[in-house]
N, C-alpha and C positions, 0 to 999 in steps of 0.2 A: 934245311928243313927243322933242324933242332933249335936254330936261331929263331925262326918264325914261330914255333911253338913256345919258346921261352918268352918272347915277346907278347904272345897272346896270353900266356899265364900272367906275365907282369902286368898286362892291360887289365887282365880279370881280376887281379889282386888289388890294383888301384880302384876299380869299380867297388870292389868289396869293402875296400877302406872308405871310399866316400859314403857308401851305404850306412856303414857302421858309424860313421861321424854324424850322418843325418839321422840316425835311429832315434836318438833322446827327442829330437825336434818333433817326429812323427808320432811317437808315444805321447808326448805332451799335447800335441794337437788333436789326437784322438781322445785324450783324457779331458781335454776342454770341450771337445764337441759332445762328450757324454754329459758334462755339466750343461751344456745348451740345450740338451733334450729334456732336461728337468722342466722346463716352461712349455706354455702353449706354442705350437699346436700338439706337441706330443705329451707333455705333462708327466714325465716319468720321473716325479719329484724324489723317489727313493735313490737315484743315482747320485744325488748331492752328497750323501754320506760316505761315498767311497770315491767319487771322480776326482778329488785333489790328491788322492794317495799317490798315483804314479808321479805326479810332478814333485811331491814332497820327497819321495824317494830318491828321484833324479838329482834333485838338488842337494840334499844331505850327502848323499853318496859319491858326490863328484870329487875329483882331486882337490886337495886344499887350494884354494884361491882362484880355481879354475871358474870361468865366467860362464854362468848358467842362465844368462839372460836371454839367448835365443830360444831355448825349449820354453821357458817361461812366457816369453813374447807369443810363441805359438799357441801355448795354452790359453792365454788371454783372448787370442785372435779366434780360437775355436769356440771358446765360450761365447764371448760377446758377439762374434759373427753369426753364430747360429741362432743365439737369443734373440737378437736385434735384425734377422733377416727380413722382418716385417718392413724395415725401412724402405726396401726396393718397391714397396706398394706406391710410392710418390711418382714412379714412373708409369706411363709418360705423362708429361707436364704440357702436352699439346694444347689442353684447355686453357692454359695460362699463356699461351703464345710463344712457348719454348718449342723449338723444333725437336724431333724424336732423337737425333744423335745426340745433341747437347744435353737433353733430358736424361739419357742414359748414362752420359759422362758424370753428370753431377749426382745422379743417385749412386753410382758405384763410388763416387769420391766420398760422399756422406758415410755409406756403408763401410767402405773400407776405414776411413778416418776414425770412426768411433770404435771399430773393432781394434785397429792398433793402438788408439789411445788407451782403451781397456787393458791391452797387453802390455803397456808401458808400466802401469801400476803393478801388474803381476811381477814383471820383471825386477821393479823396485823391491818387491817382497823377497824375490829369489836371492837378490843381490845381499840382503840382510843375512837371509837364511845361510847361505853359503858360508858366510864369515863365522858361522856358529858350529862348523865342523869341529867335532873333536869335544864339544860341549855335552853336558849331560841331557840324555832325551827328554828329561821333564822339563829342562830350561828352554830346549829348543821348541817344545810344545806350547809352553807359555808364551815365549817371545814371537813365535810364528803365529800364534792366534792374535796376540795383541797388535802386532804391526799389520796384519790383515785388516783388522777392525779399525785401526788408525788410518791406514790407507783409504778404506771406504768412506770414513768420515770426512776425509779431506777431498775425496773426489765428489762427494754429495754436497760439499759446499760451493761447487762450481756449477755451470750451466748445463753440462753434459752429463746426465745421470740417469740411470734406469735399472741397469741389471746387478744388484747387490746378490750376494749370496743367499740372503734370507728370502728374497722373493721366490726362489726356487721351490718353496714349500707351499706357496699359495696358489690355488685355492684349496688344495687337497688334504693338506696336514694342518688342519686348525689348530690340533692340540698344541704343537710345538711353536705355532705362531703366538700363541698367548704368552710366551716368554718375553713378547714385545712390550707387554704390559709393565713389566720390570724396568727396563732401560732401552726401550726402542728396538728398531730391526737389528742392531749390531748385537744384540742378545743372542738372536737366532744364529746370525753370522758367526759369532764366536763358538756357538754350540757345534756348528757344522765344521769350522775349522779345527776344533779341539779333537773331534771324533777322528775326522781324516788324518789328523797328526798322530794320534795314538794307534790307529791302524797301521800307518806307514811305518812308525817306528817299531812296532810289533813284527812288521814284515822284515825289516832290516835286522831285528833281534832273533829271528824265529829259529835260528841254529842253536841258540843256547838252550831253547826249550825242546826243540825236536830232536836234537842229538845229544842230549845230556846223558852222560855216562852214569850207570847205577853203581854206586860204589858198595852197596850191599843189598841183600834181600829186603831190607826194612827201609829202603830209600822213600822219601816222601814223595807222594803221587803228585804234588803240585809242582815238582821239577819239571813235569812234562807239559805244563800249562803255560801258555804265553801270556805273561802277566800284562802287557799291553793290552792284548785283544780282550782280556778280561775286564781291564778298567774302562775300555771304550765301550764294551757292552753294558756295563754297569752306569756309566755315565749316559749313554743313549737312553737306557730305561728310565733312569732317574729324572732326567730332563724332561721326558714324555710324562712321568708322573706328575711333575710340578705343573706342567702345562695342563695336564687333565684336571687337577684340582681347581685351577684358574678357569677352566673351561667349563667346569660343572657347577659353577657358583650360579644361583638363580639370578635372573634378570628382573628386577622390579618394575612391574607395568602399571603404574598408579593411574586410575582413570583421569584424574585432572591434568596429567602429563601427556595424555595421548594427543597425537596430531594426524589427522588424515590428509595424506599428500597424494596428489596425482601427477603423473608423468606423462609428457607428450613426447614421443619419438617420431619427428616429422618425416624422416626418410627423404631429405632433399640432397640429392648428388651434389658434390662440390662443383663439379663442371657446370651447374647451372647457376652458381652463385652471383655471377656477372651479369645475368639475364634478366629481363623484365618478366620472363616466364618463371624463372626460379623464384623470384620475390613474390609473384603472385600465388605460386603453390605454397610457398612459406606461410603467407598470411592465411590462406584458405585451410591449410593442415593444423596450424596451431591454433587458430580461431575455433575452429570445429572441434578440435581436441579438448580446447579449454571449456567449451561449451557443454560437451559430453560429461567431462569431469565434474563440472559444476553442478550438473543435473544429479550426479551421483552422491552429493553432499560432502564433497572434500572440503577441507579447511584451505588448502592451497594448491597451486599447480606449478610444477617446475618444468622449465624448457631447457634445451640444450645451449651449448656455447654458440654464440651467433645465430641463433634461432631466426631472428629478424636482422639480416646484414645491413642495418642503417644506423645513422648517428642517433644519438639520444634526443636530439631536437625534433627529430621527424617521428619519434614513437608514438607520440599523442595522437597522431592523425591515423593510426593504423586501426584496423578492424578488432585486432586483439586486445588493443588497450580499450576500445569502445565496449567490448565484450565485458571486460573488467569493470567497467563502470556500471554496466547494465546489471551483472550478476552479483557483484559485491565481494567476490571471492578473491583472495590475495593471490597474486601471480609473481613468479620470478621469471623475468625474461632476459634471455641472453641478446645482446646486441652490442653496439660500439659507443663507448663514452668518448668525451672530448677533453683535451688538455691542450689549451693553446691552438698551436697549427698541428699537434699531433692526436693521435686517438688511442684509446685502449680497449682491449677485449674485456667486456663488463657483464656483470649480472646485476639487474636492477629489481629492487622489491616494489611492486605496486600494491598499495593498500586498498581496501574495500571500496575507496572512492576514485580509484583510478589514478592516484597520485604517487610519484616517486618518493618513497620514504629512507631509502638506502641504496648503496651501489658498492659493489665489489670489483676491483680492476686485477685483472690476471697479472700476477707479479713474476712469474716463471716463464718465460717465453720459449718457444720452441726454435732451437738453432734450425737455420734455412727456412722453416716455415713462417716464423714471425719475426725474426731479425737475421741478418746475414753475417755469419763468421767470415772474417777476411773479406769484408764488404767491398773494399777496393779492387779485388780480384773478381768476385761473384756477382757483385751487386748488379751490374749492368747486364748479366746473363739471365738470372732468374727472378729479379726483385723479390716479391713476397707471395706466399701461398694465400693471398686475401684479395677480396673483391675491391678493396678500397686503394685508392692512390697515395693516400697520406701516409706519414711516417708513423709506425707503430711504437709505443713505448710502453715499459712495464709499470704495472701498479706499485705503491709503496709496500715496504715488507712488514709494516706493523699494523695493518688495516684490521679493523672490527666489522662485523656485519650484524647490524641490529634489525630485527624483524618485528612484525606485530605479534610474534608468538615467543619472544625472547631472543637472545643473542645465539647466532648459528655459526658454524664452521664451514667457510664457503671454500670451495676448490673450484678451479676452471682447467680442465684438460691435463696438461703435463704437470700441474702442480702435485698430482697424486702420487707422484714418485718421490715428493720431499716430505718426509714425516715432520720436520720441525715446522713445517707450514700448519700442519694441523694440531700438533702439540701446543703450539703458541696461542693458537685461538681458543682451544680447550682449556687452556691455564687461564685465559682472559675471560672465561664464563661461558663459552660456546657449548650449547647443550644438545645439538643435533648437527649432523652433516648434510649440506646440500651440494652435490658434486654435478657440474655442468660440463659436458665435453662434445667434441665433434672429431671423431676418429675416422672420417668416411675416406680420406685419401691414403689410407694404409691398407694392407692385407688382412684378413679375417683374423689371425693370431694376435694382432696388435690390441684390438678391443678386449679381447679376452685376457691379455695381460694387463690391460689397464683395470679391468675389473678385479683382478687379482690385487693390484695395488690398493685399490680402494677398500678391499676386505682387511688388508694389513692395517689401514689407518683408522678402520671402524674398531678394530680388536685393540689397537694400541691406546686410542683414547677412550675406549669403553662408551661408544656412541652408536647410536642408530644412524644409517646413512641412506639418502635416497639419491640415485645417480640417474641423471637425464643425458642421453646422447642423441645424435642427429640419425644414425642408421644402425646403432647397436655396438654394445650391448648395454641397455639401460637396466636398472635392478634396484632392489631394496635389499639391504644388508643389516642384521641385527649385532649387537655389540659383541656377540662371540664369532663373528665372521660369517655367520650361515645365511646363505642366499635365500630370501624369502619368495623372491621372483626375479626371473630374468628374461629379457626380451629376447625375441628373434633377431636375425641379422638381415640388414637391408630389407626392413618391413616397417610399415606405418603401425604404431601402436599407441594406445592409452592404457594405464593401469592405475590403480589406486590401492594403497596399502596404509595401514595405522602403524605410525612410529610413536617413539616416546622421547620426551626431553628427558636429560640427565645432567646431574651437576656432581657426579662422581669423578675423582681424579685418581688415575693410576699412578703408581711411582714414577713412571716414565713421564707423565704430565707434570707432575710436581717437581721432579729434579732432572729431567732431561736424559741425555746418555751419559749416565755417571760410570758404567761399566768400562768403557773404553779408555777413559783417563786413569781408572784403577788399574786395568790390565797394563797399561804402558808403564805406569809408575812402579808397579810391583815386579814386573818382568826386568824392567831397567835396573830397580834396586837389586834384584837378586843376581843379575849379571856382573853388577858392579862389586857386590860382596865376594862373589867368586873370584873375580879378578884380583881384587885386594888380598884375598886369602893366598892366590898363587904367588902375588908378589912378596908376600909375608914369608911364604916358603922358601922361595928362592933366596931372599936376604939372609934367612936363618942358615 
C-alpha cells in the first residue's frame, strides 16, 4: 500500500515538474496572444506596451547560458498566429478546383508556417538577450531594442512580412504613429520595445525599491520609487508628446493642389472571377460606377486590383474604357499587364482620351496567392489564386507612376505592408497615394488590418491616400492618418473625396530608416567598450 502511494506521489511529482518546465512556454504563449489582440478584429492597441514584458523577464532571469528559444518561439507563434489568423479565410478553395481536405491542409500549413517563421525571429532575439545576463539593465534595454528593430528590418526585406510591432498601434493611436515620420515604422517599434524593456527591468528590480530599508527618519522618499517604471512612464509620455506635436501640424490645402477622386468598390466575389458572369458583372459595376462619379464632377476614378480580370490588349474593347472616352475623366483601372509569356497585376492610367499613359506593376507578390513557395511541392496542388493560366511575375522595384495630375505613389494590395515601397516613390516626387487592392478571399479582419497599414504609409510619407478595394474596406486617408471615409464590407459603393497633392518630405522620406543602424551601432559600441573595460580590469 505504501509502495503504491509512493509511486503515485512520484508520478504526481513528475507531472508537476513537467508542468513547471512547460510554464515558461505557456506564459510566453499567453503574452504573445495578448500582443496579437492589439490588431483587428479586437484592436486592444494599448496591450502592446506591456505584452512583451513577460517574455523579457523570462529571457533575462533564465540561468546563464540556458536556452530560452522555446518560450520565445511560443511568444512569436502566439502573436503572429493570432494577428494573422485571417489567413484561414482562403479556405475552402473549392472554387479553384482544390478539394475541401487539401484546401484545409494547405491553409493550415500557410498559417502555421508564417506563425512559426515569425517565432524564429523572436527566438533569435531571445538568444541574443540571454547572453546579456549579468549586463547592466540600461545596456540590455538598448541592445534588446536595437536587435528587435534590426530583425524586423531583416524580415521586411523578404517576401513574408506583415505584423510588425508598429502596426499594433494602427489605426487607433495616430499620435504615436507620427513617430514614423522621423525614421519609419521602426521608430514606433523601438518605442514599444524600449517601454516594455523598462517595465520588465523594473519588475526584476522591484525588490530594491519595494523593500528598501530606511536607514533613518530622514531617508529620501525616492528610495521607494521604482526608477525603471518612472523612466518608462516618462518615455511613454515624451514620445506621445513628440507624436502629438507632429500630429497637430496644420495640413496645407491649396486650391490649386486639390484633386477630386472617386472610388468604385465593385463587390465581385473571387469565386466568380473565372466565369463569364463574373466578368459581365465587373464590367457593369465598374462602368456604372465610373459614370456615376463622372456626373459628380470628379477629376479621376480609381478601381481596385484586378477590377477587370483581363489582359491589357483586351481592355480597349471594354465598356469601361468606352465610358472613359465618352466622359473624358481620367481612370485608374486594375487589370493584367503582359511581359512576354508572363503577366503582371497592374494599374493602368487612362487619360481623358481613353489612352493608356502609364502603368504600375505589382512588385510584392502574395506568397501562395500569387506565387508558390516550395513550388515543386505545392505547385501541382494549388496553382495560383488567379483566374489566369499564365505565369505571374513581379514588377520592377524602381517603378514610378506618372499621371495627368503629376507623379503618384502607387500600391497594389500586399505592397501596403512594405514602407520602403512608399518612401522610395515619395522621395522620387510622388505627391499622393493611390492604393488598389482585392482582399475578398480573406476574413473580415484582414481588410481592416490592410486599411491600418495604409494609414501608417500615409503618415510616414505625409501624403493623402485614396484606397479602392473589391469588397472593402475602401477609403480616403489624410496625411495625419485620419480616415475621411471608409466603405462598408461586402457592399457595392461609389464615393468621391477631395485630396491634395503634396511635395513635402519627412525625415523618413529623406533619410530612410536611420534609427535602426544608429541603435545597432551605439548598442554594439557600448557593449564593446564595457567588455574592453572588464578585460582591462582583469589584466590589471
